C-alpha positions as CSV (number, residue, x, y, z in Angstrom):
1,M,46.7,107.8,108.1
2,S,46.8,111.5,108.6
3,V,49.8,112.3,110.8
4,S,49.2,115.7,113.5
5,K,49.9,118.9,111.7
6,R,51.5,119.7,115.0
7,D,54.0,116.7,115.5
8,P,56.7,118.2,117.8
9,L,59.7,116.3,116.4
10,L,58.2,116.9,112.7
11,T,58.1,120.2,113.2
12,G,61.7,120.5,115.4
13,A,63.2,118.4,112.4
14,K,61.8,121.0,109.4
15,L,63.0,124.3,111.6
16,L,66.3,122.3,112.2
17,L,66.6,121.6,108.0
18,M,65.9,125.0,107.3
19,F,68.2,126.3,109.6
20,F,70.8,124.1,108.1
21,I,70.0,125.0,104.9
22,G,70.2,128.5,105.1
23,I,73.9,128.5,106.3
24,L,74.7,126.1,104.1
25,G,73.2,128.7,101.4
26,F,75.2,131.3,102.8
27,A,78.5,129.1,102.8
28,V,78.2,128.1,99.2
29,V,77.7,131.9,98.1
30,A,80.8,133.1,100.5
31,T,82.9,130.2,98.8
32,A,81.7,130.8,95.4
33,V,82.3,134.4,95.8
34,G,86.1,133.7,97.3
35,A,87.3,131.7,94.4
36,P,87.6,134.6,91.8
37,L,88.0,137.0,94.4
38,V,91.2,135.1,95.7
39,L,92.3,135.3,91.8
40,I,91.7,138.9,91.0
41,V,93.5,140.0,94.0
42,Q,96.2,137.4,94.4
43,D,98.8,139.7,94.9
44,R,97.3,141.1,97.8
45,V,96.8,137.6,99.3
46,V,100.3,136.6,98.5
47,A,101.8,139.6,100.2
48,E,99.7,138.9,103.4
49,L,100.5,135.2,103.5
50,A,104.2,136.7,103.1
51,A,103.9,139.0,105.8
52,E,102.6,135.5,107.9
53,G,105.9,134.1,107.2
54,L,104.4,131.8,104.3
55,T,106.6,131.2,101.5
56,N,105.8,129.4,98.2
57,T,102.3,130.9,97.7
58,V,102.2,132.1,94.5
59,D,101.6,129.0,92.8
60,A,99.3,127.8,95.8
61,I,97.0,130.7,94.4
62,P,95.1,129.1,91.7
63,V,95.1,125.7,93.8
64,A,93.0,127.5,96.5
65,A,90.9,128.9,94.3
66,F,90.1,125.2,93.3
67,V,89.7,124.2,96.4
68,L,87.3,127.1,97.3
69,I,85.2,126.1,93.9
70,S,85.0,122.7,95.0
71,V,83.9,123.3,98.5
72,S,81.3,125.2,97.1
73,A,80.1,122.4,95.0
74,L,80.5,119.6,97.5
75,L,78.3,122.7,100.0
76,S,75.8,122.8,97.1
77,L,75.2,119.1,97.4
78,A,74.8,119.3,101.0
79,V,72.2,122.2,100.3
80,W,70.7,119.6,97.8
81,F,70.7,116.3,99.9
82,L,69.0,118.9,103.1
83,V,65.9,120.2,100.7
84,T,65.7,116.7,99.4
85,L,65.4,115.3,103.1
86,L,62.8,118.6,104.1
87,R,60.3,117.4,101.3
88,I,60.4,113.8,102.8
89,V,59.8,115.2,106.5
90,R,57.0,117.7,104.4
91,S,55.5,114.5,102.8
92,V,55.5,112.3,106.1
93,G,53.7,115.4,107.9
94,E,51.2,114.8,105.3
95,G,50.7,111.4,106.3
96,D,51.6,110.0,102.9
97,P,55.5,109.1,102.9
98,F,55.5,105.9,101.2
99,A,54.8,107.5,98.1
100,P,56.7,107.1,95.2
101,I,58.0,110.0,94.6
102,N,59.9,109.6,98.3
103,A,61.5,106.5,97.1
104,R,62.9,108.5,94.1
105,R,64.2,111.3,96.4
106,L,65.7,109.1,98.6
107,A,67.2,106.9,95.7
108,R,68.5,111.1,94.6
109,M,70.0,111.5,98.4
110,G,72.0,108.1,97.8
111,W,73.4,110.2,94.2
112,I,74.0,113.3,96.2
113,A,75.9,111.5,98.9
114,L,77.9,109.3,96.6
115,G,78.8,112.2,94.4
116,G,80.1,114.0,97.9
117,Q,82.2,111.5,98.5
118,C,84.0,111.3,95.2
119,L,84.0,115.6,95.5
120,A,85.7,114.9,98.8
121,V,89.1,113.1,96.7
122,P,90.1,115.8,94.8
123,I,89.8,118.3,97.4
124,G,91.5,116.6,99.8
125,A,94.4,116.0,97.3
126,A,94.3,119.8,96.5
127,V,94.6,120.6,100.4
128,I,97.5,118.2,101.1
129,Y,99.4,120.1,98.0
130,L,98.6,123.3,99.7
131,A,100.0,121.9,103.0
132,N,103.0,120.2,101.1
133,N,103.9,123.1,99.1
134,I,103.3,126.1,101.3
135,S,106.2,126.5,104.1
136,D,106.8,128.8,106.9
137,E,110.4,129.3,108.3
138,R,109.9,125.7,110.1
139,G,109.3,124.0,106.6
140,A,105.7,122.7,105.7
141,V,102.9,123.8,107.2
142,D,100.9,121.0,109.3
143,A,97.5,120.0,108.3
144,N,95.3,117.3,109.1
145,V,93.1,116.4,106.1
146,D,90.4,113.7,106.5
147,M,88.4,114.0,103.2
148,G,87.9,111.5,100.7
149,F,85.6,108.5,100.8
150,S,84.7,107.7,104.4
151,G,83.3,104.6,105.7
152,S,80.0,106.2,107.2
153,G,79.6,108.1,103.9
154,I,79.5,104.9,102.2
155,L,77.6,103.2,104.6
156,L,75.2,106.2,104.1
157,V,75.0,105.8,100.7
158,L,74.1,102.1,100.9
159,I,71.3,102.7,103.4
160,L,69.8,105.5,101.7
161,F,69.4,102.9,98.0
162,I,68.3,100.1,100.2
163,L,65.5,102.5,101.6
164,A,64.5,103.8,98.5
165,R,63.7,100.2,97.4
166,V,61.5,99.6,100.4
167,F,59.7,102.9,100.1
168,R,59.2,101.8,96.5
169,H,57.9,98.2,97.4
170,G,56.2,99.9,100.1
171,A,54.6,102.2,97.4
172,A,53.6,99.4,95.4
173,M,52.0,97.5,97.9
174,R,49.8,100.1,99.1
175,D,48.9,100.6,95.4
176,D,47.9,97.1,94.9
177,L,46.1,97.3,98.3
178,E,44.0,100.2,97.2
179,G,43.1,98.4,94.3
180,T,42.0,95.4,95.9
181,V,39.8,97.2,98.5
């Protein structure tokens, strides 16, 4: 079964995925470069923060570098997830979505999503540490941190693993059908 090469939904999905991959790729590079840069110029960073009225920032610089590296890793997982999704979308456009490779891709996306959920926990803890230890003239800095395991993220992981099994089963059924015809 061949899908039209001019399917506007698939074309739009590919373009949107490539756009997000580019944006997230740029963010990966920016945060990966920012982490060592913060450590290299930490005296200037502390001085700038002090000029803004923030105190207790010297001890926070290594934690901020950790947050930047961790966010870079999290964004890298997002890029990997989207590249894998793009490959699935392309296989749909080629007319062969129930290929065994797509079952493996969906399972990989489940593991990537689970890794992202796990990585969000230490990032959230580090941001909370920063918010609680950096203070201004009014006391601790206010920060709303919503990082960690999320119900929708865990649901996504489960859906991806279930879809991987569905695709694996669909590919096996197709192979069996082709063997009998």
